[in-house]
N, C-alpha and C positions, 0 to 999 in steps of 0.2 A: 830240492826239500820236496818229502814226502807229501800228498795229503794229507794224511795223519799230522804232521809237523806244521802243514801251512795250517791246519785250525786251531794247535794247540796255541803255536805264534799269535793267531789273533786273537785267541780268548787269555794270553797272560797280559797282550796288548790293552785289551780292555779292561782287563784288573788293575795297568798301573794305571788307565785314564782315571780311573774312577778313585786312585791315591789308594789301594789297598793291597799293593805288591809290598811281600812281607822278606826280608833277609835275616838271616841267622849272623848274631857277632859272636866270633870263637874265642871262648875264654881261653888265656894262657897261664892262668894261674889264680888261686883261691890262697886263700888266710882268711884266719881270725873265725875263725867257724860259719866261712863261705861267705861272709860278709863284703869282704875286700876283696876286690877280682880284679886281673889283669886282663883289661881287652884293647886290642889293636894298640899295645903298649902305654894305654894309659889306665893307671890304678883308678880304681872308682869303688862308692861303696852301694853294693849290690841292695836294691828293694824291690826285690824281683823272684825272688827266689821262695817254694812251698816248703824248705826247709823250717820250720816254725820254730821248733826247738833247737834247734843248735846241733843236731846229732848228728849228723853226715858224717862228720871229721873227731867226732867224740874219741877220745885215746880210746878208751874201752871198747866200744863199738868197733875203732881201725884195730884193735889189738884179737878182735873173735875173728872178725874176717881172714886176717892174714894164719891165724894159728889154724885155723877150720881150712883156710885153702891149701898149707901146707897138709895136711890129714886127709882130705877127701880131690884135692883138685878143683879147677876152676871150673870146671864144667860137671854138668850131673849126665850127660851122653846120651839121655835117653826121655822121654815122657813118665809120667809119674805111674800108667799102670804098665808098661815097659821094665823097666830097671832103674827109673830114675829117680826112685822116691827114695829118699836114705833119711836115716834116726833122725839128722837134721831137723829135716820136714814135719816128719813125725809130732818131732816134740814141739815143732812152729805151732804145729796147727792146734795140738793139746794147749799150749800155752794160750794162745791167742783165743780160742773156746773160753775159756778162763776168765780173762779179762776182760772179755766184753758180754760175761755171764749167758752163753749161751752153750750149749748140749753139745755142738759140736764145729769144726771150720773147715772148711776146703782151698787149700790155694790156689793162688792163680798167679799168669806170671803177669799182669795187668789188671787195671781196674776195667778197662775197656771189655777185655775178654768175661771178664767175671760179669758184664752188666750183661753181654751178649748171650752166657751160660744160662742166667738166672729167666732170662725172655723167652727162648730159646726150647729152654724144659717147662715153665709155668704156665705158656701160651702158645696160641696156634691159632689156626684156622677154625674161623668161629667164633673165638672169646677176643676179649673185649680187651685193650692197654690205655690205659688213663693217665698223661703226665705233665706237671708244671712245664707252662709256657719255657722256663729260663735254664731248665733241667739240664747237664752238661750234655753234650754231643753222644756222651757214649750210651747214656741211655735213652737219648732221640733215637739212635740207630737200632740201638737192643728192639726198642717196642715198632720200629718200621723193618727190621729183618724177620723178626718172628713170626712173619704175616698174620696176627691178629687185626680188629679195628681197630685202627690207631687213631686218637683224638686229644688236643690238648686243652687243657685248663688255665686262664687268666693265673697270672704269677700269684701266689698264695692264697689264693681265695678257695676258701673249703665252701663259700655257698656255693659256688660255680662247681665244684668237683661232688659236691652233694645231689646238682642239679643232674649232672652227667649220671654219675652212677644209679639215679632215682631211676631215669629214663632207660638205662641196663634193665634192672630187676634183676633179682637174685637168683633167677634162673641159668644164664649165663655166666663163665668163669671170666671174671676181672681180677684184673693186674694194676697197680696202681704204683706210678715210680713219681717217686721223687730226692732230688735233693736233701742233706740233713743243711748241710750249709754249701748257701750257691757261690762257685765258682770267680764270678765277675759280679756279681754284686757284695756276697759278703754277707748277705744277712742269714739268718735262722730260717727253716719251714718251721711251720705251725705244726707242728709234728704230732701232741697232745690232742688237737682236734682234727686233723687229718685220719689221726690213728681211730680214734673215735670214729668218725665216717665211716669207715672202712670195717669197725666190728659191726655197727649198725645194720649196713647196706645190703650185703657185704662185700666186700674185695680183699685179696692178698695182699699186702704193703709193704714194696722193699724201700730199703730208706741206703741210699749211698751216700755214705757221711766220710767221703774223700777227705772233706776239709777241715771235719771238727773232731774224725778221730785224733786222740792224741793230744788236744788243745781243751777241749771242753767236756764236761761233767765235774764230779767229785774224785775221783780219779785215772781222769782223760781217757774214758773208755768213749768220749764223741758227743755229738749232739742228742743220741738217743738215750745216753747215759742222765743227763742234763736235763731231759723231759720229760725222766722216769718212767721210763717205758720197757716192758720186759717181752720176754718170746711171742705171748701172746698178743700183746699188741703189734709188735713188728717183725713179721717170722723171718722175714729175710734182711739181713743187715751185711751190706758191703763196706768194706776199708780200704784203702791203698795204706801200702809202706814206705811209698815214694815219697812224702811228703813230712807229716811232722814225726813220725816213726827213722827218717832218712836214709834208707836205704832202697829198697825196690820191692815192686810186686803188691799182690792182692789176695782178699782172701772173703770168701764169702761164709758167714754164722749164720745159723740156724737149727732147726730138729734134727734128729739123727734120720730122717725119712726125705729133709730136704737134702742134705748133704749127701749121700746114699743115691739119691736122684741125679743129682749132679754129678758125679764121678763117672754112674752109671752111661747117662746120657749127653752132656752135656760134651759138645765136640771141640769148643774152645779148651776146652780142659785135656780132653781125651785123645785130643790131634797135636799136641804143639808139648816141645821140652822143658822138662822143671826146670824152676828154677836153681842156678847152682848153689849147692849145700854150703859152700860158705857165704850167701847171702841170707840165708835162713840162721845160719849162728850167729852173723851179725846183727838181724833181725831180734833174735833172742835175746841177745844181749844190750839192744834197746830197749826192748820193753821194762828190763832190767833197771837199766838208767832211769826210764821214765819214771817206776814206781821211788825210785832214789832219789831224785832230784825233781819234786814235786813244784820247785820252786823257779823251774824253768815255763810252767806254766802260766804262773802269777805274772813272769817278767814280760813276755810278750805281750800280753793282753794287756798291762801295764803300758807296752810303748806305743799300741793298738789307740789306749784311750789318752795318751798324752796326745798325740798325731790329730786326733779329733778334735780336744781344746783346742791346739795349735792350729788349727784350723781356722775354728772360730774367731779366734781372735784376728785371722787374717781377713777377714770375710768370706772366707771360700766353706764352702759345705761340701761336704762328701754324700757318697750314699749311706743309707743308714745301717749300718756295721758293727758290733763290737765285739768283732774276732778280727785274725788277723791281716785280712784282708779288709783294705782300705780303698774303694776309689774312689776317685774323684771327675767327677762330669764334666767334661769338654765341649761337650756337642758334636759340633762339623768334624769331619775323618783328618782333614791336614792342618788342622790346628792342635790335635791332639799329638800327633807325629811332631808337628813346631814345638809343644811343648816336650814333649818327650828328649827331642834333642837336646833344644836349652838345659837341662834337667844333666843330659849326657857332657855336653859342655863344661860345667861347672863339677862336672864326678860325681854324677849322680845315676844309676841305671833305673830307669824305672822305663818298662813298656808302657806303650799308647797300643787300647786296645780298641781296634777299629769290627766292624761290620766285616763279614758273618759272623765274627767271635759274640758281638752283640747285636742289638739292632739299630736299626738305621737312626743318625742322629743322636744317637747315644757314647761316643767314642768319649772314651776316656783315661786318667791316667791310672794304673793298678798300681797300688800301693801295697807289698807285703812284707809284714816286720818278724823278725824274726831273735829269741831268746839272745843270740849271740851278737845283737845291736845292741852299744850302750845310750844311755841316755843322751847323751854328749851329741852323738850320731844322730841320732831321732831331734835334737834342735837344730846341727847343723842344716840336715834334709829343710825343716820348717822356713831355717834363715835362706836358701836358697829359692825356694817357694815366696817369698815375699820379695824376694830379689824377681822372679820375674811376674806376680803380679803388680809390683812398681813400673816394671818395664811395660803391659799391657799385653804380655806373652799368655798368660792367663786374665782373664778377663770375674771377678768377684758374680756379677751377672749372671753369666752362662755358671758357671759351679753350683749356684743357687736355685 
């Protein structure tokens, strides 16, 4: 074994000893809007997908993908700035900009790449980046990678953010990054208060609304729409397409100057192959379905509310969230793994989320709901949790 492999083996052993090893489960089949899956020969109900509206296998979306694949092929062949920017990409950018009421939008292959792009263009050495402590890893990595002076404020604490902004002063260029909906807690950032602080002190605000887009707001445009914030309040909006939209990719929306600057300078845009045009075509159809079938947003939020009420009836209390993300705090890492396995044995796929994804001592079960779930399936999940509570696998005091 090489010295490098020996070091890696020791690190992997230490990770396993800490109860933090991860393993992949291979999905062998999906049905019923993706909520019924076959894993290791076992059919189970999945409460772990971010396909909140159940659009990933919607007949109209699938048909749009297949038709576009026949027309355009299955790959774009190059980056957007070489020869990979097709008519489907261009139309999708225009439609996304209209959907979120911003002048322009720019497609990226992933949300991770989009966040890296924004931070690299809007901040650098001598500038400042401030982030919520519970931001997604892509935001944290973007803030660290851009070379600016990096600092985090306590989760959702606008007073702490204001204090940091005041200490920096108006002379420095400052970028504030926050999730709209926090991926592991499911709560919504106090966006109106954050935006007010950024206007007054001042700073440029980026909201990563990966988990709000498609679900929240009057039209599904997300947490920023729900908060009633326009371009002046939130100059940079990033949303992903692989969650509620049911396809793949991401986009940044903002002013023409912002988008042109990203197009000209963002390395994660310039130096990567464009999304397949068939994915762009499927996304365009998905946006139309979102407009035509608004009941999907209502249904998934109703499932989340019923689940929370059911947990209260069981003496269990999840973290405060009204979104499709409903985490149930367990505490110890091993206990979360045991609870996840017990649910799987009953036919429910719910992951155990452990450090470093969440802080030490806050391991949890992370339930996510889809419009494709039925009321009966939510009740079946609650019945399974009752069994785990009664057998002592989940402790009410730990969950509270």
